[in-house]
N, C-alpha and C positions, 0 to 999 in steps of 0.2 A: 504493500500500500504506500510505502514511502516514495517509491518511484512514480506512482500515479499522481500523488499530490505535488511532488516537487517538479514534475514535468508539465503539470497543468498550467494553463495561462491564468485561470481564475477559478477559485472554489466558491460556489454558492452555498451559503449556510442558512438553513431555515431555523432561526432562533426564536420561533413563536409557536404557540400551540403545543399540544401534548402528543400528537401523532402525525404521520405523513399527510393525512387527508386535510390538514388545516390550511395548507397552501402558503403562499408568500404574501404577507401583508403589503398592500400597495401595488401588487402585480396581479395575482389571481383573485384577490378579493380586497375590498376597501378596508383601510385601517379602522379598528374599533376605537382607538384613542384619538381624540380630536382636541383642538383648541376650544376652550369655552370662555366666553367673555360676558361679563355682566357689570352693570353699574349700580351703585348704591349712592344716591345723591351725586356729589361731585367726584366720588371715588370709583375708579374703574378696576375691576378684579379680573385676572386672567388665570386660567388653569392650563398648564402645558404638560405634555407627557414626561415621564421620568427620563433621566439620562440614558442614552442609547447603550452605553457601556453597562450600566446597571441592568437594563432590560435583557442584555445577553447573559449577564451573570446570574440573573434570576430565572432564566429559562430552563426547561427540562433538558435541552441540548447540553447545557453546561455541566450537568451532573452525570450524564451517561458516560460509561467507560469507553465505548466504541467511538464516540465523537471526539475523544481527546486528540487523536492523531489528525483529524480534519483541520483543526485550528492550529496545531503545533507545526506540522510539516509543510503545509501549504505555503506557497510564496505570496499569493495574493488572496485575500479573503473578503467576501462581500456578505455581510450579515443582514438578514431581513428580520426586523422586529416591529412590534406595534408602535414603538416610539420613533421609528425612522430607520434609515439604512446607514450602516457603518462599513467603511472600506478600510482595511488595514493590510499594508504590505510590510516588508522587513525594513523599510526605511522611512515610511510616512503613514499618515492616516487622514481620512476625510470622512465627514458625516453630514447628514442633512441638518439644517438649522431649524429643527423642530422641537428640540428639548432644552431643558434648563441645564446649566453647567455650573459646577462648583470646583474648578481647578482641574488638574490632570487626573484622568480617570483610567489610563491604560493599565495601571496596576490591578484594577478590579478584575481584569481578564488574565491574571497570572495563572498559568496552568493550561491555557489554551493557545498561547503564543510562545514561539521560541525566544531565546535570549536576545536575538538581534532586534526583533520587533519590540521587545521590552526595554531596549537600550541597556541590556546587561552584558558586560564584556566577558565574564567568565562563562565559557561554554564547555568546560571540561568535567572533571569528576564532581565538582560542586553543582554543576548544572544538571547532571544525571540525578544526584540526590534530591535536588530541588524539584525536578519534574516528577520523580517517583512519589515524593511527599504529596504533591497535588493530585497525582493520578490515583493514589490509594484512597482518596476521599470520594472517588466516583462510584457509581452503582452499575452492576452488571445483572442482566436477567439470568445468565448462566455463569456461575462462579468459575467454572473451568476455563472460561474465555479470558481470564486475567492476563495471560501472557500474549495471546493472539491479538487482543485489543490494543496493545501498546507496542507490538513487535515492530511496526513501521517506524515509530519514534526511536526505538533502540537501534534499529539498523541505520537510521538517519545519522545518529550520533556516532556510531561505530565507524561508518564510512568516512566521517570527517576527522576522527581521532582513533585510529586502530588500536592504540594502547589502552583505551578505555572501553569496557564492555560490561555486560551483566551475565550472570548465570543463574537461571531460575529467578530472575528479578533482583539479584543481589549485585550491586555495583562493585567493580574492581578496577585496578589500574596496574598494568605491568610496565616495568621500567628496566632498562639495561644498566644505567648508572646508579639509580637509587633503589631502595627497597620497594617491593610491590606493596600495594594497599588493597585490603579487602574490607568492605564497609559493613562489618558485623555489628558495629555499635549503633543500633537503632532501638527504638522503644515505642510502645503504645501508650497513649495518654490515659486510656482506660482499657480494661480487659476486652479482648476481641474474640472472634469466633474462628476456630480452626478451619482452614480450607484444605480439603483432602486432595491428594494428587500432587502437592507441592511440599517442599521440605520446610521444617519449622524454622530453620536458620535464615530463611528468606522472608521479606515482607509479603511475598505472594502466597506464603503458607498460611496467611491469616486474613480475615475479612475485617477491615477497620483501618482508620488513619494511622500513620506512623510518622516519626520524626527522626532524622539522622543527626548524629553528632558531627562536629567539625572534622575536616580531613585529618588534622593533626591528632585527633583523638581516636582515629580508626586503627584497625589492626594491621601492623607491619609484620608479616610472617617471616619465619626463619627460612633459610634456603631449602631445608627439607620440606617444610610445609608448602612453600611456594612451588616446589617441584611436584608435590602431591596434588596441589590445586590445579597445576597445568594439565594434569591428566583429564580434567573436566572441560578444558578449553581447546579448541581447534583453530589454529591460526589467529589466536587472540579473540575469537568470537565463540560464544557458547554454542554447543552442538544441540540445536533446538530439536533435531529429529530423534535424539536419544535422551529425552527428558528423564525417563525413569532411571537410567544409569547415572544421571547427573545429580540425583537427589541426595547422595551420600558423600560427605566430605570426611576424609581422614585427616585429623589435625592434632598437633601436639599441645597438651594442656597440663596444668597442675590441677588435681582434683581435691576438693576440700568438702567435708560435711559440716555445715554450719547450722545453728539453731535459728528458728523463727520465734520471735517473742512479740507480745503486745506490751506497749509501754503507755502508762497513763500518768498524767500530771495536770492538775488544775491550771487552766489559763495558759497552757504552753503547747505549741507556739501560736495557736490561734486564740480567738477571743471566746471560745466556747467555755462553758462553766467547767467542763472536764472533758478532755480529748483523749482518745485511745488510738495509738498508731501501731500498725503491724510493721515490724522492722526485722532486718537480718542482723544477728549479733555476730560481731567479729572480735575475737580476743585481741588484747594488746600484746602483740608478739605471739610467737608460736607456743602458747601456754594453754592449759586447760581452762575452760570458761568457768569463771566464778562471778556471779552477779554482784558480789560485794566489792570485787576488784575493779579497777578501771578497764572499761571495754568500749568498743565502738559499736554504734547501732546506725544502720542506714536504711533508707526507704527501699522498697521493692516495687518495681513496675511489672505486674503480671501480664503475660500475653493472653491468658485466659483467666476466668474466674478462679480464685485461689483454690488449688486442687485439694481434694480430700482423700486422695489415694495413699498418702504417706502413712506408714505405720507409727510414725513418731512425729515430733515437731522439728525434725532435722531435714534439711534439703541438701541435694548434691549441687555443688557450684564448681564451675570450670573457670580457671584463670588461663587465658591464652598466653602461650610462650612468646612474648614480644620482647625483642632485645632492648627496647627503650623503657618499657613499663612506665609510661608517662601518666596515663589517666584511663587505663582500660577497665572495662566493667567485669563484674562477676556474672557469668551466664548461668542461670538456674536451669538445671536439667532434670528430665524424667527418664529413668532407665526403662527402655522398652525391650530389654532382653538382647536383641541382636544389634541395637544401636541406641543412642541417646537422642532425645528431642528437647529442644529449647521450650521452656514454658514461662520464662521471665528473665529479668535482668536487674542487677543492683549496681550501685556506684557508677551509673551511666551518665556522667556529667556531660553537659552540652546538648542533651536531648530534651529533657524536661527538668524543671526545678526539683531537685532532690535534696533531702535533708540528711545530714550526717551529724550525729551527736556523740560526745564522749561523756560517759556517766560512770559513777561508782556509788556503792552503798545502796543498790537497788534491792528491794524485797519482793517476794512473790505472794500474790493473792491466791490462797489455796481454795477459796470458796467459789472461784469462777468455774462455770460448767463449760470447759473447753480443753482440748488436748494441747493447745498452745499456751504456755505460761504467760500470765499477765503480771507485769512488774510495776512497782511504784517506787518513788524516791523516799528512802528512809529519812529519819530525822537525826542520824548520827553526825558527829563532827566532821567526818570525812566524806559525807554524802554530797554529791553535786551532779548536775546535769547541764551541759552547755552545748550549744550548737557551734560547730566548728567548720572551718574551711579545710578541705581535705589536704593532708600533707602526705605526699607519696611515700616518704621515708617510713611512715607508720605502717605501711602495708607491704613492704618489700618481702617480708617473710612469706607472703602468699606464693612467691615463686621459688621458695627454697624447697629442697627435697627432690624426690624422683619425679620425672616427667613421664607421662603416659600418652599413647596414641589412641584416641577414641574415634569412633565412627559417629558422625553427627548427621541425622536424617530429618 
């Protein structure tokens, strides 16, 4: 589809109505929105249709998955709306003088236009992460179409920069001089729904919006992992015809079993009378967890509703073997027997606002009817609970010890 849209002289976009039978406003049928003028004494009042950019953004066309490539790859776009006609190419735009304007409105259409039309210079790996963030907000009638509906856009980018591609929807960048980059540091704002047929480590494996961390916070694999990852890539481009064989990644990690706890403290950090937070407990150094001692506690962003399949309150966490260990997340895994699947992420800074606290002198509420311990701040002299900025040095022990190669599906 990328060739069809890039070679077309003009792409007509019906951004009005809910189905193809609606027609093109102003062409096949009269526009329903018109100017209305009335006078009250010496005052003249006029109603004008909404901004044409907003009309496009509010249309069903804007939320459909399959229409993403129409606006993104096309060189010239002519939108038909009830508010007027909008023409956008990669260097300029024009519209009918029918609607009210409130400054630049091109940003409203982010996700339907490529970076040149949006006057954004970066069209590399950041551009891929940005467009996937927008695409994952779209709706599909058939969820298995998630790859095919955006394949034209991915091919469009790969043709222009062969070192950048995606595999099962996960962006990566291969480099000769610098370390490769695999964009595994992404998260859901709220629990999503598993999409069958796609791996859990890819955004395509889930139904719901995602957000990527910055490039500098993404995974820089070792040479061994990069070589393993290359087995899934043919000439720098994902082998789309063998999707099933591409669902599993073998990757080097450190595995840790860490406890989940609930922490309650009145008026912290929100204004609620008493807030309870589900957090991942991380010992201060490679020591046995004791709630009375200083420990770290960090937010968890679950990919799905908090699972109830665990026999205890402990979860399996993977720390990727990154030679920098700058700010990489703890990926929370589910053991599926033959492989692991991702079900959440912690310490994923740069995706969503995440809280990390350091606390000591915590006590357990034994009366709470839950398998997960609920902790509260004791009144001892050494009891404290403070929100902190993450210091990498406090967590380097997570990469100590033996490394293992796991299969991630």
